[in-house]
CHARMM-style PDB file with segment names, atoms N, HN, CA, C and O in Angstrom:
ATOM      1  N   UNK     1       0.817  -1.177   0.020  1.00  0.00      PROA
ATOM      2  CA  UNK     1      -0.013   0.011  -0.010  1.00  0.00      PROA
ATOM      3  C   UNK     1       0.873   1.257  -0.002  1.00  0.00      PROA
ATOM      4  O   UNK     1       0.679   2.165  -0.809  1.00  0.00      PROA
ATOM      5  N   UNK     2       1.843   1.296   0.907  1.00  0.00      PROA
ATOM      6  HN  UNK     2       2.002   0.558   1.563  1.00  0.00      PROA
ATOM      7  CA  UNK     2       2.701   2.482   1.001  1.00  0.00      PROA
ATOM      8  C   UNK     2       3.595   2.639  -0.250  1.00  0.00      PROA
ATOM      9  O   UNK     2       3.788   3.741  -0.763  1.00  0.00      PROA
ATOM     10  N   UNK     3       4.128   1.506  -0.714  1.00  0.00      PROA
ATOM     11  HN  UNK     3       3.971   0.610  -0.297  1.00  0.00      PROA
ATOM     12  CA  UNK     3       4.977   1.519  -1.892  1.00  0.00      PROA
ATOM     13  C   UNK     3       4.193   2.030  -3.116  1.00  0.00      PROA
ATOM     14  O   UNK     3       4.721   2.824  -3.894  1.00  0.00      PROA
ATOM     15  N   UNK     4       2.951   1.586  -3.291  1.00  0.00      PROA
ATOM     16  HN  UNK     4       2.521   0.941  -2.659  1.00  0.00      PROA
ATOM     17  CA  UNK     4       2.181   2.017  -4.453  1.00  0.00      PROA
ATOM     18  C   UNK     4       1.833   3.500  -4.378  1.00  0.00      PROA
ATOM     19  O   UNK     4       1.713   4.163  -5.408  1.00  0.00      PROA
ATOM     20  N   UNK     5       1.671   4.017  -3.180  1.00  0.00      PROA
ATOM     21  HN  UNK     5       1.768   3.478  -2.343  1.00  0.00      PROA
ATOM     22  CA  UNK     5       1.347   5.453  -3.035  1.00  0.00      PROA
ATOM     23  C   UNK     5       2.548   6.346  -3.237  1.00  0.00      PROA
ATOM     24  O   UNK     5       2.419   7.461  -3.744  1.00  0.00      PROA
ATOM     25  N   UNK     6       3.747   5.856  -2.835  1.00  0.00      PROA
ATOM     26  HN  UNK     6       3.852   4.951  -2.423  1.00  0.00      PROA
ATOM     27  CA  UNK     6       4.928   6.720  -2.896  1.00  0.00      PROA
ATOM     28  C   UNK     6       5.805   6.438  -4.119  1.00  0.00      PROA
ATOM     29  O   UNK     6       6.673   7.250  -4.440  1.00  0.00      PROA
ATOM     30  N   UNK     7       5.606   5.325  -4.800  1.00  0.00      PROA
ATOM     31  HN  UNK     7       4.901   4.666  -4.539  1.00  0.00      PROA
ATOM     32  CA  UNK     7       6.504   4.870  -5.858  1.00  0.00      PROA
ATOM     33  C   UNK     7       7.947   4.800  -5.392  1.00  0.00      PROA
ATOM     34  O   UNK     7       8.881   5.109  -6.131  1.00  0.00      PROA
ATOM     35  N   UNK     8       8.101   4.378  -4.119  1.00  0.00      PROA
ATOM     36  HN  UNK     8       7.342   4.127  -3.518  1.00  0.00      PROA
ATOM     37  CA  UNK     8       9.414   4.328  -3.530  1.00  0.00      PROA
ATOM     38  C   UNK     8       9.969   2.912  -3.465  1.00  0.00      PROA
ATOM     39  O   UNK     8       9.336   1.954  -3.908  1.00  0.00      PROA
ATOM     40  N   UNK     9      11.172   2.805  -2.899  1.00  0.00      PROA
ATOM     41  HN  UNK     9      11.687   3.583  -2.539  1.00  0.00      PROA
ATOM     42  CA  UNK     9      11.842   1.496  -2.641  1.00  0.00      PROA
ATOM     43  C   UNK     9      11.803   1.237  -1.147  1.00  0.00      PROA
ATOM     44  O   UNK     9      12.105   2.120  -0.344  1.00  0.00      PROA
ATOM     45  N   UNK    10      11.432   0.026  -0.785  1.00  0.00      PROA
ATOM     46  HN  UNK    10      11.187  -0.691  -1.437  1.00  0.00      PROA
ATOM     47  CA  UNK    10      11.275  -0.334   0.624  1.00  0.00      PROA
ATOM     48  C   UNK    10      12.628  -0.360   1.330  1.00  0.00      PROA
ATOM     49  O   UNK    10      13.564  -0.995   0.845  1.00  0.00      PROA
ATOM     50  N   UNK    11      12.740   0.313   2.457  1.00  0.00      PROA
ATOM     51  HN  UNK    11      11.979   0.828   2.851  1.00  0.00      PROA
ATOM     52  CA  UNK    11      13.945   0.277   3.302  1.00  0.00      PROA
ATOM     53  C   UNK    11      13.678  -0.610   4.512  1.00  0.00      PROA
ATOM     54  O   UNK    11      14.492  -1.481   4.818  1.00  0.00      PROA
ATOM     55  N   UNK    12      12.558  -0.411   5.211  1.00  0.00      PROA
ATOM     56  HN  UNK    12      11.897   0.297   4.963  1.00  0.00      PROA
ATOM     57  CA  UNK    12      12.294  -1.207   6.407  1.00  0.00      PROA
ATOM     58  C   UNK    12      10.806  -1.204   6.753  1.00  0.00      PROA
ATOM     59  O   UNK    12      10.044  -0.325   6.351  1.00  0.00      PROA
ATOM     60  N   UNK    13      10.430  -2.237   7.526  1.00  0.00      PROA
ATOM     61  HN  UNK    13      11.049  -2.951   7.853  1.00  0.00      PROA
ATOM     62  CA  UNK    13       9.098  -2.304   8.124  1.00  0.00      PROA
ATOM     63  C   UNK    13       9.272  -2.705   9.552  1.00  0.00      PROA
ATOM     64  O   UNK    13       9.899  -3.724   9.843  1.00  0.00      PROA
ATOM     65  N   UNK    14       8.715  -1.903  10.476  1.00  0.00      PROA
ATOM     66  HN  UNK    14       8.206  -1.075  10.240  1.00  0.00      PROA
ATOM     67  CA  UNK    14       8.850  -2.182  11.883  1.00  0.00      PROA
ATOM     68  C   UNK    14       7.440  -2.296  12.477  1.00  0.00      PROA
ATOM     69  O   UNK    14       6.672  -1.335  12.439  1.00  0.00      PROA
ATOM     70  N   UNK    15       7.098  -3.476  13.027  1.00  0.00      PROA
ATOM     71  HN  UNK    15       7.722  -4.257  13.058  1.00  0.00      PROA
ATOM     72  CA  UNK    15       5.756  -3.638  13.638  1.00  0.00      PROA
ATOM     73  C   UNK    15       5.665  -2.952  14.971  1.00  0.00      PROA
ATOM     74  O   UNK    15       6.662  -2.742  15.661  1.00  0.00      PROA
ATOM     75  N   UNK    16       4.427  -2.603  15.324  1.00  0.00      PROA
ATOM     76  HN  UNK    16       3.616  -2.774  14.763  1.00  0.00      PROA
ATOM     77  CA  UNK    16       4.092  -2.130  16.640  1.00  0.00      PROA
ATOM     78  C   UNK    16       2.736  -2.691  16.971  1.00  0.00      PROA
ATOM     79  O   UNK    16       2.191  -3.469  16.187  1.00  0.00      PROA
ATOM     80  N   UNK    17       2.153  -2.317  18.133  1.00  0.00      PROA
ATOM     81  HN  UNK    17       2.596  -1.685  18.770  1.00  0.00      PROA
ATOM     82  CA  UNK    17       0.948  -2.970  18.619  1.00  0.00      PROA
ATOM     83  C   UNK    17      -0.185  -3.121  17.601  1.00  0.00      PROA
ATOM     84  O   UNK    17      -0.675  -4.234  17.410  1.00  0.00      PROA
ATOM     85  N   UNK    18      -0.614  -2.053  16.947  1.00  0.00      PROA
ATOM     86  HN  UNK    18      -0.215  -1.149  17.102  1.00  0.00      PROA
ATOM     87  CA  UNK    18      -1.750  -2.180  16.043  1.00  0.00      PROA
ATOM     88  C   UNK    18      -1.427  -1.782  14.600  1.00  0.00      PROA
ATOM     89  O   UNK    18      -2.318  -1.384  13.850  1.00  0.00      PROA
ATOM     90  N   UNK    19      -0.160  -1.888  14.216  1.00  0.00      PROA
ATOM     91  HN  UNK    19       0.564  -2.211  14.825  1.00  0.00      PROA
ATOM     92  CA  UNK    19       0.192  -1.546  12.855  1.00  0.00      PROA
ATOM     93  C   UNK    19       1.683  -1.641  12.622  1.00  0.00      PROA
ATOM     94  O   UNK    19       2.354  -2.465  13.244  1.00  0.00      PROA
ATOM     95  N   UNK    20       2.223  -0.801  11.724  1.00  0.00      PROA
ATOM     96  HN  UNK    20       1.677  -0.131  11.219  1.00  0.00      PROA
ATOM     97  CA  UNK    20       3.633  -0.849  11.441  1.00  0.00      PROA
ATOM     98  C   UNK    20       4.080   0.505  10.949  1.00  0.00      PROA
ATOM     99  O   UNK    20       3.278   1.349  10.549  1.00  0.00      PROA
ATOM    100  N   UNK    21       5.414   0.689  10.992  1.00  0.00      PROA
ATOM    101  HN  UNK    21       6.066   0.003  11.317  1.00  0.00      PROA
ATOM    102  CA  UNK    21       6.071   1.869  10.428  1.00  0.00      PROA
ATOM    103  C   UNK    21       6.848   1.402   9.216  1.00  0.00      PROA
ATOM    104  O   UNK    21       7.687   0.505   9.302  1.00  0.00      PROA
ATOM    105  N   UNK    22       6.554   2.031   8.076  1.00  0.00      PROA
ATOM    106  HN  UNK    22       5.873   2.760   8.007  1.00  0.00      PROA
ATOM    107  CA  UNK    22       7.199   1.662   6.795  1.00  0.00      PROA
ATOM    108  C   UNK    22       8.105   2.811   6.368  1.00  0.00      PROA
ATOM    109  O   UNK    22       7.677   3.964   6.316  1.00  0.00      PROA
ATOM    110  N   UNK    23       9.352   2.490   6.066  1.00  0.00      PROA
ATOM    111  HN  UNK    23       9.700   1.554   6.108  1.00  0.00      PROA
ATOM    112  CA  UNK    23      10.327   3.509   5.605  1.00  0.00      PROA
ATOM    113  C   UNK    23      10.678   3.210   4.172  1.00  0.00      PROA
ATOM    114  O   UNK    23      11.064   2.084   3.859  1.00  0.00      PROA
ATOM    115  N   UNK    24      10.559   4.179   3.292  1.00  0.00      PROA
ATOM    116  HN  UNK    24      10.246   5.094   3.546  1.00  0.00      PROA
ATOM    117  CA  UNK    24      10.822   4.018   1.872  1.00  0.00      PROA
ATOM    118  C   UNK    24      11.753   5.142   1.386  1.00  0.00      PROA
ATOM    119  O   UNK    24      11.822   6.211   1.991  1.00  0.00      PROA
ATOM    120  N   UNK    25      12.454   4.879   0.298  1.00  0.00      PROA
ATOM    121  HN  UNK    25      12.397   4.010  -0.194  1.00  0.00      PROA
ATOM    122  CA  UNK    25      13.225   5.930  -0.410  1.00  0.00      PROA
ATOM    123  C   UNK    25      12.436   6.295  -1.682  1.00  0.00      PROA
ATOM    124  O   UNK    25      12.078   5.435  -2.486  1.00  0.00      PROA
ATOM    125  N   UNK    26      12.185   7.592  -1.825  1.00  0.00      PROA
ATOM    126  HN  UNK    26      12.476   8.291  -1.171  1.00  0.00      PROA
ATOM    127  CA  UNK    26      11.457   8.096  -3.017  1.00  0.00      PROA
ATOM    128  C   UNK    26      12.456   8.838  -3.880  1.00  0.00      PROA
ATOM    129  O   UNK    26      13.069   9.810  -3.439  1.00  0.00      PROA
ATOM    130  N   UNK    27      12.619   8.377  -5.119  1.00  0.00      PROA
ATOM    131  HN  UNK    27      12.121   7.588  -5.477  1.00  0.00      PROA
ATOM    132  CA  UNK    27      13.579   8.987  -6.070  1.00  0.00      PROA
ATOM    133  C   UNK    27      13.093  10.331  -6.558  1.00  0.00      PROA
ATOM    134  O   UNK    27      11.903  10.533  -6.802  1.00  0.00      PROA
ATOM    135  N   UNK    28      14.022  11.236  -6.693  1.00  0.00      PROA
ATOM    136  HN  UNK    28      14.988  11.072  -6.494  1.00  0.00      PROA
ATOM    137  CA  UNK    28      13.790  12.594  -7.244  1.00  0.00      PROA
ATOM    138  C   UNK    28      14.704  12.783  -8.409  1.00  0.00      PROA
ATOM    139  O   UNK    28      15.891  12.470  -8.308  1.00  0.00      PROA
ATOM    140  N   UNK    29      14.201  13.289  -9.533  1.00  0.00      PROA
ATOM    141  HN  UNK    29      13.237  13.543  -9.616  1.00  0.00      PROA
ATOM    142  CA  UNK    29      15.016  13.496 -10.735  1.00  0.00      PROA
ATOM    143  C   UNK    29      16.230  14.399 -10.440  1.00  0.00      PROA
ATOM    144  O   UNK    29      16.089  15.563 -10.064  1.00  0.00      PROA
ATOM    145  N   UNK    30      17.420  13.818 -10.625  1.00  0.00      PROA
ATOM    146  HN  UNK    30      17.535  12.872 -10.930  1.00  0.00      PROA
ATOM    147  CA  UNK    30      18.643  14.581 -10.449  1.00  0.00      PROA
ATOM    148  C   UNK    30      18.983  14.964  -8.994  1.00  0.00      PROA
ATOM    149  O   UNK    30      19.944  15.695  -8.753  1.00  0.00      PROA
ATOM    150  N   UNK    31      18.225  14.489  -8.069  1.00  0.00      PROA
ATOM    151  HN  UNK    31      17.444  13.895  -8.264  1.00  0.00      PROA
ATOM    152  CA  UNK    31      18.488  14.821  -6.670  1.00  0.00      PROA
ATOM    153  C   UNK    31      18.652  13.511  -5.847  1.00  0.00      PROA
ATOM    154  O   UNK    31      18.384  12.407  -6.321  1.00  0.00      PROA
ATOM    155  N   UNK    32      19.087  13.697  -4.647  1.00  0.00      PROA
ATOM    156  HN  UNK    32      19.306  14.594  -4.262  1.00  0.00      PROA
ATOM    157  CA  UNK    32      19.220  12.601  -3.723  1.00  0.00      PROA
ATOM    158  C   UNK    32      17.825  12.101  -3.336  1.00  0.00      PROA
ATOM    159  O   UNK    32      16.915  12.905  -3.138  1.00  0.00      PROA
ATOM    160  N   UNK    33      17.654  10.793  -3.230  1.00  0.00      PROA
ATOM    161  HN  UNK    33      18.394  10.139  -3.391  1.00  0.00      PROA
ATOM    162  CA  UNK    33      16.335  10.243  -2.860  1.00  0.00      PROA
ATOM    163  C   UNK    33      15.917  10.734  -1.471  1.00  0.00      PROA
ATOM    164  O   UNK    33      16.750  10.946  -0.590  1.00  0.00      PROA
ATOM    165  N   UNK    34      14.597  10.909  -1.303  1.00  0.00      PROA
ATOM    166  HN  UNK    34      13.920  10.737  -2.019  1.00  0.00      PROA
ATOM    167  CA  UNK    34      14.042  11.355  -0.029  1.00  0.00      PROA
ATOM    168  C   UNK    34      13.580  10.137   0.796  1.00  0.00      PROA
ATOM    169  O   UNK    34      12.964   9.212   0.267  1.00  0.00      PROA
ATOM    170  N   UNK    35      13.891  10.161   2.086  1.00  0.00      PROA
ATOM    171  HN  UNK    35      14.392  10.912   2.515  1.00  0.00      PROA
ATOM    172  CA  UNK    35      13.448   9.082   2.950  1.00  0.00      PROA
ATOM    173  C   UNK    35      12.057   9.486   3.508  1.00  0.00      PROA
ATOM    174  O   UNK    35      11.888  10.564   4.077  1.00  0.00      PROA
ATOM    175  N   UNK    36      11.098   8.602   3.327  1.00  0.00      PROA
ATOM    176  HN  UNK    36      11.236   7.727   2.864  1.00  0.00      PROA
ATOM    177  CA  UNK    36       9.712   8.857   3.757  1.00  0.00      PROA
ATOM    178  C   UNK    36       9.320   7.795   4.755  1.00  0.00      PROA
ATOM    179  O   UNK    36       9.462   6.603   4.481  1.00  0.00      PROA
ATOM    180  N   UNK    37       8.828   8.205   5.910  1.00  0.00      PROA
ATOM    181  HN  UNK    37       8.712   9.173   6.133  1.00  0.00      PROA
ATOM    182  CA  UNK    37       8.373   7.263   6.938  1.00  0.00      PROA
ATOM    183  C   UNK    37       6.872   7.413   7.086  1.00  0.00      PROA
ATOM    184  O   UNK    37       6.352   8.508   7.305  1.00  0.00      PROA
ATOM    185  N   UNK    38       6.166   6.245   6.957  1.00  0.00      PROA
ATOM    186  HN  UNK    38       6.588   5.356   6.780  1.00  0.00      PROA
ATOM    187  CA  UNK    38       4.710   6.218   7.034  1.00  0.00      PROA
ATOM    188  C   UNK    38       4.317   5.244   8.142  1.00  0.00      PROA
ATOM    189  O   UNK    38       4.775   4.102   8.162  1.00  0.00      PROA
ATOM    190  N   UNK    39       3.486   5.690   9.041  1.00  0.00      PROA
ATOM    191  HN  UNK    39       3.114   6.618   9.024  1.00  0.00      PROA
ATOM    192  CA  UNK    39       2.987   4.813  10.082  1.00  0.00      PROA
ATOM    193  C   UNK    39       1.529   4.452   9.714  1.00  0.00      PROA
ATOM    194  O   UNK    39       0.713   5.338   9.459  1.00  0.00      PROA
ATOM    195  N   UNK    40       1.222   3.177   9.692  1.00  0.00      PROA
ATOM    196  HN  UNK    40       1.884   2.457   9.900  1.00  0.00      PROA
ATOM    197  CA  UNK    40      -0.082   2.727   9.287  1.00  0.00      PROA
ATOM    198  C   UNK    40      -0.606   1.700  10.314  1.00  0.00      PROA
ATOM    199  O   UNK    40       0.164   1.033  11.004  1.00  0.00      PROA
ATOM    200  N   UNK    41      -1.934   1.604  10.385  1.00  0.00      PROA
ATOM    201  HN  UNK    41      -2.560   2.147   9.825  1.00  0.00      PROA
ATOM    202  CA  UNK    41      -2.533   0.634  11.286  1.00  0.00      PROA
ATOM    203  C   UNK    41      -3.062  -0.539  10.457  1.00  0.00      PROA
ATOM    204  O   UNK    41      -3.255  -0.423   9.247  1.00  0.00      PROA
ATOM    205  N   UNK    42      -3.289  -1.642  11.115  1.00  0.00      PROA
ATOM    206  HN  UNK    42      -3.133  -1.736  12.098  1.00  0.00      PROA
ATOM    207  CA  UNK    42      -3.867  -2.776  10.408  1.00  0.00      PROA
ATOM    208  C   UNK    42      -5.276  -2.476   9.975  1.00  0.00      PROA
ATOM    209  O   UNK    42      -5.736  -3.029   8.976  1.00  0.00      PROA
ATOM    210  N   UNK    43      -5.986  -1.614  10.693  1.00  0.00      PROA
ATOM    211  HN  UNK    43      -5.612  -1.165  11.504  1.00  0.00      PROA
ATOM    212  CA  UNK    43      -7.335  -1.164  10.312  1.00  0.00      PROA
ATOM    213  C   UNK    43      -7.308  -0.430   8.975  1.00  0.00      PROA
ATOM    214  O   UNK    43      -8.180  -0.640   8.131  1.00  0.00      PROA
ATOM    215  N   UNK    44      -6.283   0.450   8.775  1.00  0.00      PROA
ATOM    216  HN  UNK    44      -5.575   0.620   9.460  1.00  0.00      PROA
ATOM    217  CA  UNK    44      -6.161   1.148   7.471  1.00  0.00      PROA
ATOM    218  C   UNK    44      -6.042   0.166   6.334  1.00  0.00      PROA
ATOM    219  O   UNK    44      -6.696   0.314   5.301  1.00  0.00      PROA
ATOM    220  N   UNK    45      -5.213  -0.830   6.521  1.00  0.00      PROA
ATOM    221  HN  UNK    45      -4.682  -0.950   7.360  1.00  0.00      PROA
ATOM    222  CA  UNK    45      -4.922  -1.818   5.467  1.00  0.00      PROA
ATOM    223  C   UNK    45      -6.212  -2.622   5.159  1.00  0.00      PROA
ATOM    224  O   UNK    45      -6.525  -2.881   3.997  1.00  0.00      PROA
ATOM    225  N   UNK    46      -6.936  -3.000   6.201  1.00  0.00      PROA
ATOM    226  HN  UNK    46      -6.682  -2.790   7.145  1.00  0.00      PROA
ATOM    227  CA  UNK    46      -8.180  -3.743   6.004  1.00  0.00      PROA
ATOM    228  C   UNK    46      -9.196  -2.929   5.210  1.00  0.00      PROA
ATOM    229  O   UNK    46      -9.870  -3.472   4.334  1.00  0.00      PROA
ATOM    230  N   UNK    47      -9.314  -1.658   5.497  1.00  0.00      PROA
ATOM    231  HN  UNK    47      -8.766  -1.217   6.208  1.00  0.00      PROA
ATOM    232  CA  UNK    47     -10.237  -0.783   4.741  1.00  0.00      PROA
ATOM    233  C   UNK    47      -9.883  -0.725   3.255  1.00  0.00      PROA
ATOM    234  O   UNK    47     -10.761  -0.819   2.397  1.00  0.00      PROA
ATOM    235  N   UNK    48      -8.608  -0.571   2.963  1.00  0.00      PROA
ATOM    236  HN  UNK    48      -7.895  -0.495   3.660  1.00  0.00      PROA
ATOM    237  CA  UNK    48      -8.144  -0.498   1.591  1.00  0.00      PROA
ATOM    238  C   UNK    48      -8.368  -1.818   0.843  1.00  0.00      PROA
ATOM    239  O   UNK    48      -8.801  -1.825  -0.310  1.00  0.00      PROA
ATOM    240  N   UNK    49      -8.069  -2.922   1.512  1.00  0.00      PROA
ATOM    241  HN  UNK    49      -7.717  -2.916   2.448  1.00  0.00      PROA
ATOM    242  CA  UNK    49      -8.224  -4.211   0.845  1.00  0.00      PROA
ATOM    243  C   UNK    49      -9.655  -4.698   0.827  1.00  0.00      PROA
ATOM    244  O   UNK    49      -9.938  -5.722   0.207  1.00  0.00      PROA
ATOM    245  N   UNK    50     -10.567  -4.004   1.483  1.00  0.00      PROA
ATOM    246  HN  UNK    50     -10.337  -3.172   1.987  1.00  0.00      PROA
ATOM    247  CA  UNK    50     -11.971  -4.381   1.495  1.00  0.00      PROA
ATOM    248  C   UNK    50     -12.266  -5.580   2.379  1.00  0.00      PROA
ATOM    249  O   UNK    50     -13.247  -6.286   2.145  1.00  0.00      PROA
ATOM    250  N   UNK    51     -11.432  -5.830   3.400  1.00  0.00      PROA
ATOM    251  HN  UNK    51     -10.635  -5.257   3.590  1.00  0.00      PROA
ATOM    252  CA  UNK    51     -11.626  -6.951   4.304  1.00  0.00      PROA
ATOM    253  C   UNK    51     -12.352  -6.547   5.567  1.00  0.00      PROA
ATOM    254  O   UNK    51     -12.558  -7.399   6.432  1.00  0.00      PROA
ATOM    255  N   UNK    52     -12.741  -5.337   5.720  1.00  0.00      PROA
ATOM    256  HN  UNK    52     -12.574  -4.645   5.017  1.00  0.00      PROA
ATOM    257  CA  UNK    52     -13.398  -4.846   6.899  1.00  0.00      PROA
ATOM    258  C   UNK    52     -14.804  -5.372   6.976  1.00  0.00      PROA
ATOM    259  O   UNK    52     -15.533  -5.330   5.985  1.00  0.00      PROA
ATOM    260  N   UNK    53     -15.214  -5.876   8.150  1.00  0.00      PROA
ATOM    261  HN  UNK    53     -14.622  -5.910   8.955  1.00  0.00      PROA
ATOM    262  CA  UNK    53     -16.627  -6.398   8.304  1.00  0.00      PROA
ATOM    263  C   UNK    53     -17.452  -5.481   9.089  1.00  0.00      PROA
ATOM    264  OT1 UNK    53     -18.633  -5.750   9.312  1.00  0.00      PROA
TER     265      UNK     53
END
């Protein structure tokens, strides 16, 4: 989900109680890639995937 939104390369995923923190590198033309950190919950993922009841 995060990779498709950022078009970045995965650096790491760190779990926590109700979700995870995803760190990606996003390429910029002619510039150094930007590090982007996104914190998401399992609830967010379920809503996107349509698995929420």
